[in-house]
All heavy atoms as TSV, in Angstrom:
chain	resi	resn	atom	element	x	y	z
A	1	MET	N	N	-30.039	5.291	2.029
A	1	MET	CA	C	-29.428	5.037	3.335
A	1	MET	C	C	-27.969	5.678	3.464
A	1	MET	O	O	-27.248	5.664	2.435
A	1	MET	CB	C	-29.287	3.605	3.555
A	1	MET	CG	C	-28.765	3.189	4.909
A	1	MET	SD	S	-28.935	1.417	5.185
A	1	MET	CE	C	-28.398	1.344	6.847
A	2	ALA	N	N	-27.698	6.257	4.577
A	2	ALA	CA	C	-26.412	6.920	4.714
A	2	ALA	C	C	-25.293	5.975	4.907
A	2	ALA	O	O	-25.467	4.841	5.390
A	2	ALA	CB	C	-26.495	7.845	5.928
A	3	ASN	N	N	-24.105	6.399	4.501
A	3	ASN	CA	C	-22.908	5.630	4.653
A	3	ASN	C	C	-21.858	6.426	5.279
A	3	ASN	O	O	-21.864	7.663	5.343
A	3	ASN	CB	C	-22.387	5.135	3.284
A	3	ASN	CG	C	-23.260	4.086	2.680
A	3	ASN	OD1	O	-23.794	3.250	3.364
A	3	ASN	ND2	N	-23.417	4.182	1.349
A	4	LEU	N	N	-20.870	5.731	5.942
A	4	LEU	CA	C	-19.756	6.351	6.596
A	4	LEU	C	C	-18.449	5.923	5.927
A	4	LEU	O	O	-18.320	4.704	5.620
A	4	LEU	CB	C	-19.662	5.952	8.056
A	4	LEU	CG	C	-20.822	6.462	8.950
A	4	LEU	CD1	C	-20.637	5.776	10.378
A	4	LEU	CD2	C	-20.910	7.903	9.085
A	5	LYS	N	N	-17.558	6.849	5.674
A	5	LYS	CA	C	-16.224	6.503	5.221
A	5	LYS	C	C	-15.269	6.522	6.385
A	5	LYS	O	O	-15.071	7.585	7.046
A	5	LYS	CB	C	-15.760	7.492	4.145
A	5	LYS	CG	C	-14.404	7.153	3.626
A	5	LYS	CD	C	-13.967	8.187	2.559
A	5	LYS	CE	C	-12.542	7.822	2.012
A	5	LYS	NZ	N	-12.046	8.888	1.116
A	6	VAL	N	N	-14.707	5.334	6.687
A	6	VAL	CA	C	-13.813	5.184	7.885
A	6	VAL	C	C	-12.396	4.995	7.379
A	6	VAL	O	O	-12.157	4.150	6.551
A	6	VAL	CB	C	-14.294	4.022	8.771
A	6	VAL	CG1	C	-13.420	3.896	9.953
A	6	VAL	CG2	C	-15.738	4.118	9.158
A	7	THR	N	N	-11.469	5.864	7.895
A	7	THR	CA	C	-10.067	5.718	7.460
A	7	THR	C	C	-9.200	5.468	8.696
A	7	THR	O	O	-9.315	6.201	9.670
A	7	THR	CB	C	-9.649	7.029	6.741
A	7	THR	OG1	O	-10.574	7.319	5.689
A	7	THR	CG2	C	-8.258	6.971	6.245
A	8	LEU	N	N	-8.333	4.554	8.602
A	8	LEU	CA	C	-7.366	4.252	9.664
A	8	LEU	C	C	-6.232	5.305	9.595
A	8	LEU	O	O	-5.543	5.422	8.638
A	8	LEU	CB	C	-6.773	2.893	9.518
A	8	LEU	CG	C	-5.889	2.355	10.709
A	8	LEU	CD1	C	-6.649	2.270	11.945
A	8	LEU	CD2	C	-5.288	1.010	10.320
A	9	ILE	N	N	-6.055	6.139	10.659
A	9	ILE	CA	C	-5.102	7.249	10.560
A	9	ILE	C	C	-3.957	6.960	11.533
A	9	ILE	O	O	-2.917	7.613	11.464
A	9	ILE	CB	C	-5.760	8.594	10.905
A	9	ILE	CG1	C	-6.458	8.558	12.221
A	9	ILE	CG2	C	-6.679	9.013	9.772
A	9	ILE	CD1	C	-6.846	9.882	12.759
A	10	ARG	N	N	-4.101	6.009	12.434
A	10	ARG	CA	C	-2.992	5.684	13.361
A	10	ARG	C	C	-2.828	4.146	13.411
A	10	ARG	O	O	-3.774	3.372	13.240
A	10	ARG	CB	C	-3.311	6.186	14.768
A	10	ARG	CG	C	-3.573	7.654	14.799
A	10	ARG	CD	C	-3.252	8.338	16.063
A	10	ARG	NE	N	-2.045	7.936	16.707
A	10	ARG	CZ	C	-1.825	8.162	18.044
A	10	ARG	NH1	N	-2.684	8.712	18.774
A	10	ARG	NH2	N	-0.680	7.817	18.578
A	11	SER	N	N	-1.571	3.720	13.657
A	11	SER	CA	C	-1.271	2.341	13.620
A	11	SER	C	C	-1.789	1.587	14.820
A	11	SER	O	O	-2.044	2.197	15.914
A	11	SER	CB	C	0.261	2.195	13.625
A	11	SER	OG	O	0.644	0.820	13.786
A	12	VAL	N	N	-2.088	0.288	14.675
A	12	VAL	CA	C	-2.532	-0.496	15.789
A	12	VAL	C	C	-1.421	-1.149	16.558
A	12	VAL	O	O	-1.665	-1.916	17.507
A	12	VAL	CB	C	-3.522	-1.632	15.273
A	12	VAL	CG1	C	-4.746	-0.924	14.721
A	12	VAL	CG2	C	-2.900	-2.550	14.277
A	13	ILE	N	N	-0.202	-0.871	16.144
A	13	ILE	CA	C	0.946	-1.405	16.929
A	13	ILE	C	C	0.991	-0.911	18.298
A	13	ILE	O	O	0.816	0.308	18.601
A	13	ILE	CB	C	2.331	-0.969	16.223
A	13	ILE	CG1	C	2.363	-1.658	14.806
A	13	ILE	CG2	C	3.514	-1.408	17.040
A	13	ILE	CD1	C	3.529	-1.184	13.989
A	14	GLY	N	N	1.073	-1.836	19.280
A	14	GLY	CA	C	1.110	-1.481	20.654
A	14	GLY	C	C	-0.299	-1.286	21.263
A	14	GLY	O	O	-0.360	-0.866	22.458
A	15	ARG	N	N	-1.326	-1.500	20.550
A	15	ARG	CA	C	-2.685	-1.319	21.023
A	15	ARG	C	C	-3.154	-2.701	21.569
A	15	ARG	O	O	-2.717	-3.731	21.164
A	15	ARG	CB	C	-3.627	-0.858	19.871
A	15	ARG	CG	C	-3.278	0.424	19.283
A	15	ARG	CD	C	-3.429	1.538	20.260
A	15	ARG	NE	N	-2.875	2.748	19.713
A	15	ARG	CZ	C	-2.831	3.959	20.406
A	15	ARG	NH1	N	-3.307	4.003	21.645
A	15	ARG	NH2	N	-2.410	4.995	19.864
A	16	PRO	N	N	-4.224	-2.679	22.449
A	16	PRO	CA	C	-4.717	-3.928	22.998
A	16	PRO	C	C	-5.351	-4.759	21.871
A	16	PRO	O	O	-5.765	-4.251	20.824
A	16	PRO	CB	C	-5.812	-3.475	23.917
A	16	PRO	CG	C	-5.457	-2.039	24.268
A	16	PRO	CD	C	-4.749	-1.517	23.084
A	17	GLN	N	N	-5.357	-6.101	22.079
A	17	GLN	CA	C	-5.869	-6.982	21.080
A	17	GLN	C	C	-7.277	-6.726	20.690
A	17	GLN	O	O	-7.699	-6.850	19.497
A	17	GLN	CB	C	-5.700	-8.462	21.569
A	17	GLN	CG	C	-6.094	-9.507	20.515
A	17	GLN	CD	C	-5.119	-9.502	19.350
A	17	GLN	OE1	O	-3.894	-9.353	19.543
A	17	GLN	NE2	N	-5.590	-9.580	18.147
A	18	ASN	N	N	-8.156	-6.297	21.607
A	18	ASN	CA	C	-9.525	-6.005	21.279
A	18	ASN	C	C	-9.653	-4.869	20.216
A	18	ASN	O	O	-10.461	-4.888	19.378
A	18	ASN	CB	C	-10.380	-5.821	22.456
A	18	ASN	CG	C	-10.124	-4.552	23.220
A	18	ASN	OD1	O	-8.895	-4.127	23.208
A	18	ASN	ND2	N	-11.086	-3.926	23.852
A	19	GLN	N	N	-8.803	-3.855	20.361
A	19	GLN	CA	C	-8.813	-2.728	19.425
A	19	GLN	C	C	-8.318	-3.236	18.086
A	19	GLN	O	O	-8.866	-2.828	17.010
A	19	GLN	CB	C	-7.991	-1.566	19.945
A	19	GLN	CG	C	-8.582	-0.941	21.127
A	19	GLN	CD	C	-7.745	0.213	21.638
A	19	GLN	OE1	O	-6.761	0.618	21.090
A	19	GLN	NE2	N	-8.170	0.772	22.839
A	20	ARG	N	N	-7.270	-4.085	18.055
A	20	ARG	CA	C	-6.810	-4.654	16.764
A	20	ARG	C	C	-7.927	-5.402	16.085
A	20	ARG	O	O	-8.092	-5.322	14.910
A	20	ARG	CB	C	-5.607	-5.568	17.031
A	20	ARG	CG	C	-4.402	-4.871	17.531
A	20	ARG	CD	C	-3.296	-5.929	17.779
A	20	ARG	NE	N	-2.177	-5.293	18.414
A	20	ARG	CZ	C	-0.914	-5.543	18.098
A	20	ARG	NH1	N	-0.606	-6.402	17.130
A	20	ARG	NH2	N	0.036	-4.960	18.706
A	21	ASP	N	N	-8.662	-6.206	16.885
A	21	ASP	CA	C	-9.706	-7.066	16.340
A	21	ASP	C	C	-10.822	-6.139	15.685
A	21	ASP	O	O	-11.404	-6.439	14.668
A	21	ASP	CB	C	-10.298	-7.969	17.365
A	21	ASP	CG	C	-9.313	-9.030	17.842
A	21	ASP	OD1	O	-8.314	-9.230	17.082
A	21	ASP	OD2	O	-9.519	-9.589	18.883
A	22	ILE	N	N	-11.163	-5.034	16.339
A	22	ILE	CA	C	-12.202	-4.162	15.913
A	22	ILE	C	C	-11.769	-3.510	14.581
A	22	ILE	O	O	-12.576	-3.487	13.628
A	22	ILE	CB	C	-12.543	-3.121	16.931
A	22	ILE	CG1	C	-13.203	-3.753	18.141
A	22	ILE	CG2	C	-13.441	-1.958	16.325
A	22	ILE	CD1	C	-13.343	-2.855	19.336
A	23	VAL	N	N	-10.504	-3.065	14.541
A	23	VAL	CA	C	-10.031	-2.492	13.273
A	23	VAL	C	C	-10.062	-3.423	12.128
A	23	VAL	O	O	-10.509	-3.128	11.025
A	23	VAL	CB	C	-8.585	-1.895	13.488
A	23	VAL	CG1	C	-7.940	-1.529	12.175
A	23	VAL	CG2	C	-8.618	-0.690	14.369
A	24	LYS	N	N	-9.664	-4.679	12.351
A	24	LYS	CA	C	-9.753	-5.739	11.398
A	24	LYS	C	C	-11.174	-6.018	10.952
A	24	LYS	O	O	-11.462	-6.228	9.778
A	24	LYS	CB	C	-9.056	-6.959	11.894
A	24	LYS	CG	C	-8.742	-8.007	10.799
A	24	LYS	CD	C	-7.877	-9.112	11.404
A	24	LYS	CE	C	-7.169	-9.856	10.282
A	24	LYS	NZ	N	-6.360	-10.894	10.803
A	25	ALA	N	N	-12.062	-6.041	11.944
A	25	ALA	CA	C	-13.508	-6.334	11.622
A	25	ALA	C	C	-14.103	-5.226	10.734
A	25	ALA	O	O	-15.039	-5.450	9.970
A	25	ALA	CB	C	-14.295	-6.527	12.919
A	26	LEU	N	N	-13.641	-4.021	10.971
A	26	LEU	CA	C	-14.154	-2.865	10.120
A	26	LEU	C	C	-13.631	-2.953	8.691
A	26	LEU	O	O	-14.132	-2.262	7.833
A	26	LEU	CB	C	-13.732	-1.580	10.740
A	26	LEU	CG	C	-14.415	-1.098	12.008
A	26	LEU	CD1	C	-13.750	0.136	12.609
A	26	LEU	CD2	C	-15.904	-0.892	11.734
A	27	GLY	N	N	-12.629	-3.817	8.487
A	27	GLY	CA	C	-12.117	-4.015	7.139
A	27	GLY	C	C	-10.914	-3.139	6.835
A	27	GLY	O	O	-10.514	-3.010	5.684
A	28	LEU	N	N	-10.287	-2.627	7.866
A	28	LEU	CA	C	-9.112	-1.763	7.698
A	28	LEU	C	C	-7.839	-2.608	7.938
A	28	LEU	O	O	-7.774	-3.367	8.902
A	28	LEU	CB	C	-9.167	-0.600	8.698
A	28	LEU	CG	C	-10.438	0.285	8.615
A	28	LEU	CD1	C	-10.526	1.228	9.820
A	28	LEU	CD2	C	-10.395	1.095	7.276
A	29	GLY	N	N	-6.834	-2.399	7.077
A	29	GLY	CA	C	-5.642	-3.177	7.144
A	29	GLY	C	C	-4.501	-2.299	7.463
A	29	GLY	O	O	-3.803	-2.503	8.521
A	30	ARG	N	N	-4.136	-1.341	6.641
A	30	ARG	CA	C	-2.978	-0.504	6.794
A	30	ARG	C	C	-3.394	0.930	7.136
A	30	ARG	O	O	-4.561	1.268	6.863
A	30	ARG	CB	C	-2.151	-0.528	5.504
A	30	ARG	CG	C	-1.694	-1.865	5.108
A	30	ARG	CD	C	-0.906	-1.790	3.789
A	30	ARG	NE	N	-0.394	-3.095	3.464
A	30	ARG	CZ	C	0.538	-3.245	2.554
A	30	ARG	NH1	N	1.050	-2.266	1.936
A	30	ARG	NH2	N	0.958	-4.451	2.326
A	31	VAL	N	N	-2.427	1.689	7.619
A	31	VAL	CA	C	-2.641	3.126	7.827
A	31	VAL	C	C	-3.060	3.729	6.538
A	31	VAL	O	O	-2.493	3.371	5.485
A	31	VAL	CB	C	-1.410	3.787	8.476
A	31	VAL	CG1	C	-1.619	5.291	8.601
A	31	VAL	CG2	C	-1.097	3.150	9.804
A	32	ASN	N	N	-4.003	4.652	6.571
A	32	ASN	CA	C	-4.555	5.317	5.366
A	32	ASN	C	C	-5.489	4.518	4.523
A	32	ASN	O	O	-5.929	4.945	3.489
A	32	ASN	CB	C	-3.509	5.997	4.499
A	32	ASN	CG	C	-2.820	7.145	5.238
A	32	ASN	OD1	O	-3.427	7.864	5.967
A	32	ASN	ND2	N	-1.521	7.288	4.965
A	33	SER	N	N	-5.772	3.290	4.936
A	33	SER	CA	C	-6.793	2.498	4.243
A	33	SER	C	C	-8.174	2.967	4.628
A	33	SER	O	O	-8.407	3.434	5.793
A	33	SER	CB	C	-6.625	1.002	4.524
A	33	SER	OG	O	-6.828	0.710	5.897
A	34	SER	N	N	-9.126	2.924	3.676
A	34	SER	CA	C	-10.473	3.429	3.949
A	34	SER	C	C	-11.514	2.439	3.527
A	34	SER	O	O	-11.241	1.576	2.555
A	34	SER	CB	C	-10.733	4.727	3.106
A	34	SER	OG	O	-9.851	5.734	3.532
A	35	VAL	N	N	-12.668	2.410	4.124
A	35	VAL	CA	C	-13.765	1.583	3.777
A	35	VAL	C	C	-15.062	2.427	3.883
A	35	VAL	O	O	-15.063	3.318	4.732
A	35	VAL	CB	C	-13.907	0.267	4.633
A	35	VAL	CG1	C	-12.767	-0.620	4.305
A	35	VAL	CG2	C	-13.970	0.623	6.100
A	36	VAL	N	N	-16.023	2.065	3.106
A	36	VAL	CA	C	-17.363	2.708	3.235
A	36	VAL	C	C	-18.269	1.722	3.842
A	36	VAL	O	O	-18.462	0.558	3.313
A	36	VAL	CB	C	-17.879	3.193	1.812
A	36	VAL	CG1	C	-19.270	3.742	1.969
A	36	VAL	CG2	C	-16.934	4.193	1.223
A	37	LEU	N	N	-18.839	2.083	4.950
A	37	LEU	CA	C	-19.652	1.141	5.752
A	37	LEU	C	C	-21.084	1.783	5.930
A	37	LEU	O	O	-21.207	2.979	5.972
A	37	LEU	CB	C	-19.061	0.905	7.110
A	37	LEU	CG	C	-17.671	0.218	7.089
A	37	LEU	CD1	C	-17.027	0.310	8.517
A	37	LEU	CD2	C	-17.779	-1.177	6.621
A	38	PRO	N	N	-22.138	0.980	6.161
A	38	PRO	CA	C	-23.439	1.515	6.450
A	38	PRO	C	C	-23.440	2.237	7.746
A	38	PRO	O	O	-22.739	1.830	8.682
A	38	PRO	CB	C	-24.306	0.297	6.430
A	38	PRO	CG	C	-23.465	-0.867	6.659
A	38	PRO	CD	C	-22.124	-0.473	6.130
A	39	ASP	N	N	-24.221	3.270	7.841
A	39	ASP	CA	C	-24.315	4.030	9.067
A	39	ASP	C	C	-25.419	3.410	9.938
A	39	ASP	O	O	-26.581	3.721	9.848
A	39	ASP	CB	C	-24.699	5.507	8.713
A	39	ASP	CG	C	-24.733	6.401	9.953
A	39	ASP	OD1	O	-24.380	5.911	11.048
A	39	ASP	OD2	O	-25.081	7.581	9.866
A	40	ASN	N	N	-25.023	2.508	10.764
A	40	ASN	CA	C	-25.962	1.788	11.705
A	40	ASN	C	C	-25.349	1.764	13.051
A	40	ASN	O	O	-24.218	2.137	13.293
A	40	ASN	CB	C	-26.380	0.460	11.179
A	40	ASN	CG	C	-25.206	-0.516	10.958
A	40	ASN	OD1	O	-24.180	-0.362	11.642
A	40	ASN	ND2	N	-25.323	-1.362	10.054
A	41	ALA	N	N	-26.101	1.200	14.020
A	41	ALA	CA	C	-25.650	1.187	15.377
A	41	ALA	C	C	-24.392	0.350	15.556
A	41	ALA	O	O	-23.485	0.725	16.324
A	41	ALA	CB	C	-26.808	0.651	16.303
A	42	ALA	N	N	-24.324	-0.767	14.854
A	42	ALA	CA	C	-23.142	-1.673	15.023
A	42	ALA	C	C	-21.870	-0.963	14.545
A	42	ALA	O	O	-20.824	-1.032	15.203
A	42	ALA	CB	C	-23.397	-2.975	14.289
A	43	THR	N	N	-21.977	-0.284	13.444
A	43	THR	CA	C	-20.803	0.394	12.877
A	43	THR	C	C	-20.399	1.510	13.761
A	43	THR	O	O	-19.225	1.672	14.089
A	43	THR	CB	C	-21.067	0.894	11.471
A	43	THR	OG1	O	-21.476	-0.173	10.643
A	43	THR	CG2	C	-19.892	1.626	10.892
A	44	ARG	N	N	-21.350	2.302	14.256
A	44	ARG	CA	C	-21.045	3.409	15.112
A	44	ARG	C	C	-20.445	2.936	16.458
A	44	ARG	O	O	-19.545	3.603	16.970
A	44	ARG	CB	C	-22.259	4.274	15.392
A	44	ARG	CG	C	-22.614	5.127	14.166
A	44	ARG	CD	C	-23.593	6.220	14.555
A	44	ARG	NE	N	-23.881	6.987	13.330
A	44	ARG	CZ	C	-23.338	8.229	13.166
A	44	ARG	NH1	N	-22.537	8.733	14.074
A	44	ARG	NH2	N	-23.632	8.895	12.103
A	45	GLY	N	N	-20.913	1.877	16.988
A	45	GLY	CA	C	-20.341	1.326	18.252
A	45	GLY	C	C	-18.912	0.916	18.046
A	45	GLY	O	O	-18.097	1.166	18.898
A	46	ALA	N	N	-18.618	0.295	16.946
A	46	ALA	CA	C	-17.249	-0.209	16.662
A	46	ALA	C	C	-16.325	1.010	16.472
A	46	ALA	O	O	-15.168	0.985	16.961
A	46	ALA	CB	C	-17.200	-1.152	15.432
A	47	VAL	N	N	-16.757	1.983	15.751
A	47	VAL	CA	C	-15.986	3.203	15.501
A	47	VAL	C	C	-15.756	3.957	16.846
A	47	VAL	O	O	-14.627	4.479	17.051
A	47	VAL	CB	C	-16.691	4.098	14.477
A	47	VAL	CG1	C	-16.049	5.484	14.484
A	47	VAL	CG2	C	-16.665	3.486	13.108
A	48	THR	N	N	-16.734	3.963	17.679
A	48	THR	CA	C	-16.546	4.609	19.021
A	48	THR	C	C	-15.458	3.946	19.807
A	48	THR	O	O	-14.708	4.650	20.502
A	48	THR	CB	C	-17.852	4.591	19.777
A	48	THR	OG1	O	-18.884	5.209	19.021
A	48	THR	CG2	C	-17.746	5.303	21.098
A	49	LYS	N	N	-15.335	2.639	19.699
A	49	LYS	CA	C	-14.303	1.950	20.506
A	49	LYS	C	C	-12.856	2.269	19.992
A	49	LYS	O	O	-11.918	2.165	20.781
A	49	LYS	CB	C	-14.463	0.391	20.332
A	49	LYS	CG	C	-15.772	-0.106	20.999
A	49	LYS	CD	C	-15.511	-0.542	22.394
A	49	LYS	CE	C	-16.746	-1.171	22.927
A	49	LYS	NZ	N	-16.565	-1.660	24.295
A	50	VAL	N	N	-12.699	2.630	18.777
A	50	VAL	CA	C	-11.437	2.945	18.168
A	50	VAL	C	C	-11.352	4.361	17.588
A	50	VAL	O	O	-10.643	4.626	16.669
A	50	VAL	CB	C	-10.942	1.890	17.163
A	50	VAL	CG1	C	-10.693	0.540	17.878
A	50	VAL	CG2	C	-11.999	1.726	16.026
A	51	ASN	N	N	-12.114	5.217	18.147
A	51	ASN	CA	C	-12.193	6.594	17.624
A	51	ASN	C	C	-10.885	7.351	17.625
A	51	ASN	O	O	-10.699	8.288	16.854
A	51	ASN	CB	C	-13.306	7.420	18.282
A	51	ASN	CG	C	-13.035	7.686	19.741
A	51	ASN	OD1	O	-12.011	7.206	20.332
A	51	ASN	ND2	N	-13.874	8.468	20.361
A	52	HIS	N	N	-9.941	6.975	18.484
A	52	HIS	CA	C	-8.612	7.606	18.503
A	52	HIS	C	C	-7.682	7.061	17.437
A	52	HIS	O	O	-6.654	7.614	17.155
A	52	HIS	CB	C	-7.945	7.368	19.885
A	52	HIS	CG	C	-7.899	5.924	20.277
A	52	HIS	ND1	N	-8.994	5.180	20.555
A	52	HIS	CD2	C	-6.844	5.065	20.343
A	52	HIS	CE1	C	-8.626	3.943	20.881
A	52	HIS	NE2	N	-7.366	3.862	20.732
A	53	LEU	N	N	-8.178	6.037	16.696
A	53	LEU	CA	C	-7.333	5.463	15.629
A	53	LEU	C	C	-7.878	5.765	14.219
A	53	LEU	O	O	-7.146	5.567	13.212
A	53	LEU	CB	C	-7.253	3.980	15.778
A	53	LEU	CG	C	-6.634	3.388	17.059
A	53	LEU	CD1	C	-6.725	1.936	17.108
A	53	LEU	CD2	C	-5.204	3.862	17.280
A	54	VAL	N	N	-9.082	6.194	14.123
A	54	VAL	CA	C	-9.774	6.364	12.816
A	54	VAL	C	C	-10.324	7.720	12.673
A	54	VAL	O	O	-10.544	8.478	13.616
A	54	VAL	CB	C	-10.973	5.321	12.629
A	54	VAL	CG1	C	-10.407	3.938	12.696
A	54	VAL	CG2	C	-12.022	5.550	13.655
A	55	ALA	N	N	-10.528	8.087	11.430
A	55	ALA	CA	C	-11.230	9.312	10.981
A	55	ALA	C	C	-12.514	8.933	10.332
A	55	ALA	O	O	-12.513	7.962	9.533
A	55	ALA	CB	C	-10.379	10.162	10.126
A	56	VAL	N	N	-13.649	9.594	10.594
A	56	VAL	CA	C	-14.928	9.195	10.016
A	56	VAL	C	C	-15.529	10.429	9.348
A	56	VAL	O	O	-15.474	11.545	9.851
A	56	VAL	CB	C	-15.920	8.750	11.184
A	56	VAL	CG1	C	-17.217	8.309	10.564
A	56	VAL	CG2	C	-15.223	7.626	11.918
A	57	GLU	N	N	-16.073	10.214	8.156
A	57	GLU	CA	C	-16.782	11.284	7.445
A	57	GLU	C	C	-17.923	10.631	6.653
A	57	GLU	O	O	-17.992	9.489	6.492
A	57	GLU	CB	C	-15.807	11.998	6.472
A	57	GLU	CG	C	-15.134	11.085	5.456
A	57	GLU	CD	C	-14.041	11.803	4.642
A	57	GLU	OE1	O	-13.144	12.259	5.264
A	57	GLU	OE2	O	-14.225	11.788	3.398
A	58	ALA	N	N	-18.900	11.496	6.325
A	58	ALA	CA	C	-20.042	11.039	5.628
A	58	ALA	C	C	-19.652	10.670	4.192
A	58	ALA	O	O	-18.852	11.394	3.586
A	58	ALA	CB	C	-21.119	12.111	5.667
A	59	ALA	N	N	-20.211	9.599	3.697
A	59	ALA	CA	C	-19.906	9.211	2.340
A	59	ALA	C	C	-21.244	9.160	1.557
A	59	ALA	O	O	-22.290	8.925	2.164
A	59	ALA	CB	C	-19.307	7.790	2.289
A	60	GLU	N	N	-21.171	9.343	0.309
A	60	GLU	CA	C	-22.371	9.400	-0.549
A	60	GLU	C	C	-22.527	8.089	-1.282
A	60	GLU	O	O	-21.623	7.398	-1.698
A	60	GLU	CB	C	-22.247	10.538	-1.551
A	60	GLU	CG	C	-22.011	11.821	-0.901
A	60	GLU	CD	C	-23.191	12.756	-0.867
A	60	GLU	OE1	O	-24.141	12.445	-1.613
A	60	GLU	OE2	O	-23.181	13.694	-0.094
C-alpha cells in the first residue's frame, strides 16, 4: 500500500482554527515536522484543506 510523507512547511499562526485542527490531526506539530500517512481518501482530503501549509511526497 502506498504512503504519503507530509511535511509542515508554513506556520499555523494566524490561520483559522479549522486549519490548525487539521494540521494537528495529521500529526504535525512544528514547522519542518514530517509524518508518513497512508494514501487514502481521508488523508488526501485533509491534505487538500491545508495544501498551502504542507508539502507532500510519495514515501516508501
